[in-house]
Residue, then its C-alpha position, 0 to 999 in steps of 0.5 A: m368423523d375423521t378429520l381430512a388431511s391433504t397430502d401431495l405425492v410425486v408419482g413416477g412412471m406415468n405416461c398416459a391417461a390410463c396411468v392417471n386413471r389407475v393411480e386414482k382408482r388404486l388410491a380410492r380403494i382406501e376407505g375415505v381417500s380421494a385423489t386428483v392426479n395431474l399427469a403434466t406435473g406428476r403430482a397427486r393431491v390426496s385427501h384422506p382421513a388422519a388415520v390413513t398414513v403417508g406410508d399407506l398412500l405410498a404403498a397403494v401407488e406402488r401396488a398400482g405399478y408406479s413409484a411414489e414419494l413425498p415432495a422434497p422440502p425446498p430450503p426456506e426463502r430460496a426455493q426454486p421449484p422444479d419444472p415437473a414437465g422438464s425443460p428444453g435442453s434438460g436430460g430427459d428431453r434430450e434423451e427423448r429427442q435422441r430416441l425419436l431421431v434414431t428411431a426415425l433414421l432406422s424406420v424410414p428405410v424399412l417403411a419405404l422398402s416394405m411398402a414400395p415393391v419397386l424399391q425392393f432389391r436382392n435381400w432387402q428383407w434382411l436389411c430391414f430386419v437388421l434395421a428393425a431390430p434396434v427399433v424393436v428392442w432399444s427404441s421400444w424398450p420404455f414401452h416394453v418395461r412399462a407394459v411388463r410392470g403394468l401386467r405384474h400389477a394386472a394393469a393394461t395401458m397404451d404401452t401394453l398395446v404398443s409393446l404387444g403390437v411391436a413384439a408380435s409383428f417382429c416375432w412373426s416377421a422373424y418366423a417368416l424370415f427364418l422358417g417361413g420362406a420369406g428369407t429367400p434372396g430375391m423375395r418380393m413382397p407385394f403390397t396388398l390390402l387383403p391377407s394372403a395367409g396359407g400361401e407358400v411364403a409367409h409375409v413379413y410385417l417389419e413396417a408395422a414393427v417400426g412404424v408403431p413406435l415411431f409414430v407413438l414416440a413422435g406423438r409423446f414427444l410433441e405432447s411433452r413439449a406442449r406441456h413444458g413450463t408448468g412450474e414457471a409461476l412458482r419459480s418466478l414467485a420464489g425469485l421475487a424473495v430477497k436472499d439477504v437483508t441488512v439488519r441493524e442491531g445496536g447501531a451496527e449493520r450486518l448482512v444476514p441471510i433472509e432466513r435469519l430475519r425475525v419478527g421485531q428486528e429492524f433492517i435497512v432498505r436503501p434506494g433501489e433495493r427491494v423490501a425484504t419482508d412485510g413490516v413498518v417503517v421506523s425512520g426515513s421517508s420514500a416512495l415505494d414502487l408496489s407494482l410487483v406486488t399490487g400491480e399498480s404503477e402509482p408510487v406510494e409515499v411512506g414514512p414513520d409508522r407506515p406499513v410496507v410490503g415485502g417485494a416493493v422496490n424503494a424508489g427514493g430515500l433510505l428506510v429503516v423497517r421493523a419486520t412484522e411478518v416473516g417466512a410463510d406469513t408474508r403476503l408474497a408467501r400467501i400468494t405463492r400458496m394460492v397459486t400452488e393450490a390453484q394449479a393442483g386441479k384438473a379439468r373435467a374434460q381431462r377426467l373424462a379422457d382418463t376414464v375412456a383411456g382406462a377402458f380402451v386398452p383392455v377392450v382392444l386386448a380382449l378383442a385381439v385374444t378373441v380373434l386369435g381364439f376364434w380363428l384357431g377354433a374355426g380350424a383356420d391356418p395358424q398364419a391367418a389367425v396370427t395375421a388377424c390378431v396382429a392386425v387388430l393390435v397394430v390397427a388399434c395402436p392409438c397413433a392418430l389419437g395421440l397426434a390429434t391434439p399435440t399437432a393441432l396444438l403445435a400448429a395453433t401455438g405457432r400461429g398464435a405466436r405470430l399473432g402475439v398469443l402464446v397458449s400453454g396447452p389444449r386445456a387452455l384452448e378448450t376453456l378459452r372457447h367456452v369462457d363467458t366472463v373475463v375479469l380485467d385488471k386495470t393497470g398494465t392491462l387496460t392502461t399502459g402500466r406506467m406513470t405518464v404525463a396525460r395533459v399539460t394545461a398552461v395559465p392564459g397570458g403566462i409564459g406558455r405551455e412549452r416554457a413552463l414544461w421546459l422549466a419543470g423538466g429542468v428542476e425535476r432532473g434532480s428528482e428520483h421520484p417516479l412523478g419527476r421521471a415521468v415529467v422528464a421523459y415527457c419533456g424529452q418527447q415533446l421538446p427533443r431539440l431543447p436540452l433540459p437546463e441545469v438546476t441549482g439549489f435543488r430541494a425535495t420535500a417528501g409528499v410535497g414536491v421539488t424546488g430549484v433555481v433554473e436560469g435565475h428563476r425559482v421553479e416549484v413543482r408541487a402538489a396542486g391544491a385549491d389555491a391553484h390559479p382559477s383558470l386551472a380549476a377545470a383541469l384540476a377537477e378533471a384530473e381528480a375525477a380521473a384519479r390522476t395526480a396533478v402537480l402545479v408548476r410555479v415560477d417565481g411564485v406565480d402559477q404557470a401550468l398544471v401537469c396531470v400525471g397518471d396511468v393512461l388507457r392503451p390506444g386499443s383498449y376500447r376496441a378490445v373490450d368491444r370485440i370481447r363483448r361482441l363474442g358474447v363475453r361479459p367484461v368485469l373490471a377488478t383493480g387495486d386502484r381507487a374507485a374514481a380511477a376505476a370508474h373513469v376507465a370503466a366509463a370510457l370502455g363501457i364496462e358496467e361491473v367494477r370492483a375497485g380497491c381489490s387486494p390480491e386476495d380480493k381478486a382471487e375471491l372475486v374469481r371464486e364468487l363468479r365461478e360459484q355463480g356458474r360462470r366460466v371465468a378468464v382473468i387478464g392481468d400483468g402483476v404478482n397481485d394477479a397471479a393467484a386470480l390467474a391461477g384460480a380462474d378457469l383460464g388465466i391470460a397474462m400481458g406479455s409486458g407484465t411480470d414473470v409471475a403473472i405470465g407463469a401463472a397464466d394459461v395464455t400470454l399476450v406477447r405484444g401486450d395488447i388485449e385486442a389479441v384476446a379476441d384473436a385468441v378466442l377465435l383461434a381457440r374455436r378454430t383449433l378445438g374444431t380441428i382437434r375434434l375433427g381429428l379425434v372423430w377421424a381417429f375414432g371412426y378409423n378404429a370403428v371401421t378398421l378394427p372389424l375388418a382386421a378381426v374378420g381377416l380382411l385387413s393384413p398387418m401391412a395394410a393395418a400399418a399403412a392405414m395407421s400411417v395414413s390416418s396419422l398423416l391425415v390428422v397431421g395434415n388437417s392440423l397443419r392447416l392452422r398455420t395459415w389461419q387468419p383472424s377476422p378483420r378487426a373493427r376499426r371504430t372507436g367508442p362514441g366520445v372516447r378520447v384515449e389520452g397519452a403523451g403527445r396527444 
């Protein structure tokens, strides 16, 4: 049995689901080959035997009528993956917007004059002909080119329908104007529902020639805007990579590009700098902020022989690190690969749509040819035969089908943005509606994601809570440690009218604490232990149970207060989890934090299933396990550590307060950083999918009714164009109702016995 290989191809020229279906079928004709083509990214992931070469795959795609090439390899460590969908303001986007604008300016007068006889003046038809010509040629040129290319390869797509409908309408109108008597000055064309073939004056159908490309261009423009940003996660991951590193060799330091760093070399990490790559500390000690990589806000103390992760930020002293992994072997690179793999998939609903689209166009074309032949064979007037054929082509143009999803999405995303929910596209809405399990990150999602003073407990009969806090804030002014910054920030909130005192003789001991002289008193802020004052035992035990860091404030050698510092629950976390449960969704807590901290949060929020100590790889594996159990899984996270799980889940939901990587990998972003918006997002998804389904049912029903009428000659092309326009307007109007949608009132109660701690409470 041949070993299977996987190859990515960049496919050009695809613009609809029928194109995707054709490329996949063409590749599948090669024995042993299967392919998944993603229209949004323009990529094909091909699984093939080793005996099948890349040249064979490229040739197969080209035989289908599309261009194909291998992705260009990015420069190492400096990669900035392109956005396959384009971006606002890009060249392709500007050209598409300009084409749509010009088409609208030329088409609106033609539509108005052709469909409102009261507006028709002397020689109005010739003005319409002049205005319609650029629309038929320039505006519709992409449709014509793709249709001809497809016919050369025996393929028919939506472009084929649009091109034939536009060309047939315009050519018949030209015949009517020049040879059929419709060009006579003063000619009036009444709006009729039934064709009047065989009359003295042939009708012109210029409104169909301009209306079809106008509505199709509008639909495709909205679709392209909706799927913008598919490469954001990969660009954000690439942006985390360090570009240059200070290498130490023979006692000398020099700055070199990160690509030249090798395993075993030593490099310098100064305060505030990011660790260049995975390694082991050779000398120095500091606190590392790992939130970019692990998502956890609590700093990690490192010293000689302790491992460090590339991407961590040095919050304290100078470090000398020996590289152990570089390039593609680092943890950051592995997460990048996992996100890339997860984004290459395609939803089952999309596959079904691709299959249906592949059969729709050939059926309509066959019907149009059959109608033309039947009428001519029955001895009907040629104008009647052509009228019926053109009516079939025009009425079947999928404007309503193309507008149902993007307009509903546009309205829903606009409404969602005002509610603090950003949705990436229709697949996200569809998946969100069916989610039955949600994996919640702890830090930054259920909690605030930053070090905060949770409680200050003073020793009875001592100097008092405020005095002890004020002295602790004074000595911590000289500290760069995140714990110290949390104490200083808390002092500013609690004692806004008392400026912090000056400190002298400041000294920081890594892993222990800080000391200094404040107003003649020796103040120590150090890690609390078993030797703390007996009155503080209960507070210390509570801090340990919640996995918070407890520091002791000692003044002149006497214990005065215990300060508990850690990550605290967001005020709305309980309500959010409760609303999620009420929607029939099962919450699962997965965090890289300690088991005690995870258990405390889970107990407070009523979450039964908990996974603690999870690495980014563990979270991704948990998602795979849940999906293998048949669950439809959503992941809510905010850090780089969540990116792989977000991208690998059925649906990724990122906190807006999180990292760009998490936001880029997610399908839904909660802008206001409040997970209560998750319930709003689910309700919005259900309403939006209902609206989209109604629009699609109307579009299909419209075709089911109007196609037979057009085929038997009971619907003129003018009426067909009007029906097509009205159908599109009804779909758009139905979708725009989402702009005023309101979520159900939120439950305001809190959980029994739950107290959310925070600064000042």
